[in-house]
ZADO-1210 file (C-alpha; in nm, 4 decimals, padded with zeros to 6 digits):
<atoms>
<atom x="-00.5102" y="01.1373" z="08.8055" code="MET" pos="1"/>
<atom x="-00.7799" y="00.8671" z="08.7055" code="ARG" pos="2"/>
<atom x="-00.6002" y="00.4743" z="08.5903" code="GLN" pos="3"/>
<atom x="-00.7386" y="00.3875" z="08.2398" code="ARG" pos="4"/>
<atom x="-00.7518" y="00.0239" z="08.1462" code="SER" pos="5"/>
<atom x="-00.4995" y="-00.0398" z="07.8342" code="THR" pos="6"/>
<atom x="-00.5192" y="-00.3636" z="07.6068" code="THR" pos="7"/>
<atom x="-00.2484" y="-00.3654" z="07.4085" code="LEU" pos="8"/>
<atom x="-00.2453" y="-00.6152" z="07.0720" code="SER" pos="9"/>
<atom x="00.0098" y="-00.9020" z="07.0656" code="PRO" pos="10"/>
<atom x="00.3226" y="-00.8233" z="06.9386" code="PRO" pos="11"/>
<atom x="00.4556" y="-00.9568" z="06.6093" code="GLN" pos="12"/>
<atom x="00.6113" y="-01.3033" z="06.6109" code="THR" pos="13"/>
<atom x="00.6965" y="-01.4077" z="06.2872" code="THR" pos="14"/>
<atom x="00.8329" y="-01.1846" z="05.9760" code="ALA" pos="15"/>
<atom x="00.5609" y="-01.0782" z="05.7657" code="PRO" pos="16"/>
<atom x="00.4633" y="-01.2564" z="05.4430" code="ALA" pos="17"/>
<atom x="00.5412" y="-00.9149" z="05.2062" code="ILE" pos="18"/>
<atom x="00.8649" y="-00.7778" z="05.2713" code="PRO" pos="19"/>
<atom x="00.9259" y="-00.3721" z="05.3564" code="ALA" pos="20"/>
<atom x="01.0601" y="-00.3597" z="05.0100" code="ASP" pos="21"/>
<atom x="00.8146" y="-00.4701" z="04.8137" code="GLU" pos="22"/>
<atom x="00.5200" y="-00.2933" z="05.0628" code="ALA" pos="23"/>
<atom x="00.7491" y="-00.0089" z="04.9347" code="ILE" pos="24"/>
<atom x="00.6973" y="-00.0738" z="04.5621" code="ASP" pos="25"/>
<atom x="00.3270" y="-00.1374" z="04.6260" code="VAL" pos="26"/>
<atom x="00.2556" y="00.1730" z="04.8045" code="ALA" pos="27"/>
<atom x="00.4567" y="00.4051" z="04.5675" code="LEU" pos="28"/>
<atom x="00.2468" y="00.2443" z="04.2794" code="ASP" pos="29"/>
<atom x="-00.0530" y="00.3557" z="04.4622" code="ALA" pos="30"/>
<atom x="00.0801" y="00.7106" z="04.5450" code="VAL" pos="31"/>
<atom x="00.3530" y="00.8215" z="04.3488" code="PRO" pos="32"/>
<atom x="00.6539" y="01.0287" z="04.5414" code="GLY" pos="33"/>
<atom x="00.9415" y="00.9454" z="04.7927" code="GLY" pos="34"/>
<atom x="00.8878" y="00.7297" z="05.1187" code="ILE" pos="35"/>
<atom x="00.9287" y="00.9324" z="05.4652" code="VAL" pos="36"/>
<atom x="00.8491" y="00.6592" z="05.6900" code="GLU" pos="37"/>
<atom x="00.7113" y="00.3070" z="05.7012" code="LEU" pos="38"/>
<atom x="00.5831" y="00.1043" z="05.9902" code="ASP" pos="39"/>
<atom x="00.4835" y="-00.2637" z="06.0458" code="LEU" pos="40"/>
<atom x="00.1430" y="-00.2596" z="06.2848" code="ASP" pos="41"/>
<atom x="-00.2276" y="-00.4402" z="06.2900" code="THR" pos="42"/>
<atom x="-00.5405" y="-00.2962" z="06.1550" code="ASP" pos="43"/>
<atom x="-00.8404" y="-00.4349" z="06.2721" code="ARG" pos="44"/>
<atom x="-00.6777" y="-00.7665" z="06.2876" code="GLY" pos="45"/>
<atom x="-00.4750" y="-00.7261" z="05.9736" code="ARG" pos="46"/>
<atom x="-00.0905" y="-00.6961" z="06.0316" code="VAL" pos="47"/>
<atom x="-00.0292" y="-00.3939" z="05.7598" code="VAL" pos="48"/>
<atom x="00.2860" y="-00.2047" z="05.6288" code="TRP" pos="49"/>
<atom x="00.2271" y="00.1720" z="05.6815" code="GLU" pos="50"/>
<atom x="00.4054" y="00.3767" z="05.4215" code="ALA" pos="51"/>
<atom x="00.3986" y="00.7534" z="05.4833" code="LEU" pos="52"/>
<atom x="00.4212" y="00.9255" z="05.1626" code="ILE" pos="53"/>
<atom x="00.5141" y="01.2606" z="05.0167" code="ALA" pos="54"/>
<atom x="00.3480" y="01.2152" z="04.6750" code="ALA" pos="55"/>
<atom x="00.4797" y="01.3893" z="04.3631" code="ASP" pos="56"/>
<atom x="00.1765" y="01.5977" z="04.3447" code="ALA" pos="57"/>
<atom x="00.2191" y="01.7276" z="04.6704" code="GLY" pos="58"/>
<atom x="00.1373" y="01.6132" z="05.0227" code="GLY" pos="59"/>
<atom x="00.1694" y="01.3554" z="05.2469" code="LEU" pos="60"/>
<atom x="-00.0047" y="01.0192" z="05.2089" code="TRP" pos="61"/>
<atom x="-00.0524" y="00.7223" z="05.4606" code="GLU" pos="62"/>
<atom x="-00.1016" y="00.3826" z="05.2497" code="VAL" pos="63"/>
<atom x="-00.1899" y="00.0733" z="05.4253" code="TYR" pos="64"/>
<atom x="-00.0665" y="-00.2335" z="05.2693" code="VAL" pos="65"/>
<atom x="-00.1439" y="-00.5505" z="05.3919" code="ASP" pos="66"/>
<atom x="00.1525" y="-00.7827" z="05.5187" code="ALA" pos="67"/>
<atom x="-00.0054" y="-01.1139" z="05.3723" code="ALA" pos="68"/>
<atom x="-00.1183" y="-01.0650" z="05.0665" code="THR" pos="69"/>
<atom x="00.0078" y="-00.7003" z="04.8871" code="ALA" pos="70"/>
<atom x="-00.3093" y="-00.5473" z="04.8753" code="ASP" pos="71"/>
<atom x="-00.3491" y="-00.1889" z="04.9260" code="VAL" pos="72"/>
<atom x="-00.5965" y="-00.1900" z="05.2208" code="LEU" pos="73"/>
<atom x="-00.6551" y="00.1797" z="05.2378" code="LYS" pos="74"/>
<atom x="-00.4527" y="00.5540" z="05.0961" code="GLN" pos="75"/>
<atom x="-00.5625" y="00.8709" z="05.2373" code="GLU" pos="76"/>
<atom x="-00.4320" y="01.2385" z="05.2854" code="GLN" pos="77"/>
<atom x="-00.2087" y="01.2643" z="05.5813" code="ASP" pos="78"/>
<atom x="-00.3075" y="01.6540" z="05.7516" code="ASP" pos="79"/>
</atoms>
Protein backbone atom coordinates (compact mmCIF):
# COMPACT_ATOMS: atom_id res chain seq x y z
CA MET A 1 0.00 0.00 0.00
CA ARG A 2 1.28 3.47 -0.85
CA GLN A 3 2.03 5.85 2.03
CA ARG A 4 0.75 9.41 1.96
CA SER A 5 2.21 12.31 3.86
CA THR A 6 -0.25 13.87 6.27
CA THR A 7 0.08 17.26 7.94
CA LEU A 8 -2.04 17.76 11.02
CA SER A 9 -3.22 21.08 12.37
CA PRO A 10 -1.67 22.08 15.67
CA PRO A 11 -3.87 21.20 18.65
CA GLN A 12 -6.02 23.86 20.28
CA THR A 13 -4.05 24.82 23.41
CA THR A 14 -6.24 27.60 24.80
CA ALA A 15 -9.91 27.84 25.54
CA PRO A 16 -11.99 29.52 22.83
CA ALA A 17 -13.18 33.07 23.57
CA ILE A 18 -16.78 32.00 22.90
CA PRO A 19 -17.91 29.18 25.24
CA ALA A 20 -19.94 26.23 23.97
CA ASP A 21 -23.25 27.43 25.43
CA GLU A 22 -22.94 30.79 23.64
CA ALA A 23 -22.00 29.06 20.37
CA ILE A 24 -25.13 26.89 20.71
CA ASP A 25 -27.32 29.99 21.19
CA VAL A 26 -25.78 31.66 18.11
CA ALA A 27 -26.18 28.52 15.99
CA LEU A 28 -29.81 28.04 17.05
CA ASP A 29 -30.58 31.70 16.26
CA ALA A 30 -29.33 31.01 12.73
CA VAL A 31 -31.16 27.67 12.35
CA PRO A 32 -33.88 26.97 14.92
CA GLY A 33 -34.02 23.36 16.06
CA GLY A 34 -32.14 20.99 18.34
CA ILE A 35 -28.41 20.48 18.69
CA VAL A 36 -27.30 17.01 17.59
CA GLU A 37 -23.56 17.57 17.90
CA LEU A 38 -21.11 20.37 18.71
CA ASP A 39 -17.39 20.21 17.92
CA LEU A 40 -14.51 22.64 18.25
CA ASP A 41 -12.39 22.56 15.09
CA THR A 42 -10.41 24.71 12.69
CA ASP A 43 -11.65 25.88 9.31
CA ARG A 44 -9.29 27.78 7.01
CA GLY A 45 -7.06 28.75 9.92
CA ARG A 46 -9.90 29.90 12.19
CA VAL A 47 -11.04 28.15 15.34
CA VAL A 48 -14.74 27.41 14.89
CA TRP A 49 -17.59 25.72 16.64
CA GLU A 50 -19.29 23.29 14.25
CA ALA A 51 -22.90 22.72 15.27
CA LEU A 52 -25.03 19.99 13.71
CA ILE A 53 -28.69 20.93 14.09
CA ALA A 54 -31.89 18.98 13.50
CA ALA A 55 -33.85 21.94 12.12
CA ASP A 56 -37.43 22.63 13.18
CA ALA A 57 -38.21 23.10 9.47
CA GLY A 58 -36.72 19.67 8.70
CA GLY A 59 -33.36 18.30 7.75
CA LEU A 60 -29.93 18.48 9.29
CA TRP A 61 -27.88 21.67 9.08
CA GLU A 62 -24.25 22.45 9.85
CA VAL A 63 -23.61 25.90 11.30
CA TYR A 64 -20.04 27.19 11.72
CA VAL A 65 -19.61 29.78 14.48
CA ASP A 66 -16.32 31.70 14.85
CA ALA A 67 -14.97 30.77 18.30
CA ALA A 68 -13.40 34.23 18.72
CA THR A 69 -16.18 36.55 17.50
CA ALA A 70 -19.42 34.49 17.61
CA ASP A 71 -20.05 35.36 13.95
CA VAL A 72 -21.85 32.74 11.86
CA LEU A 73 -19.31 31.94 9.15
CA LYS A 74 -21.32 29.42 7.19
CA GLN A 75 -24.50 27.40 7.34
CA GLU A 76 -25.35 24.56 5.00
CA GLN A 77 -27.78 21.71 4.81
CA ASP A 78 -26.13 18.38 5.61
CA ASP A 79 -26.82 15.54 3.19
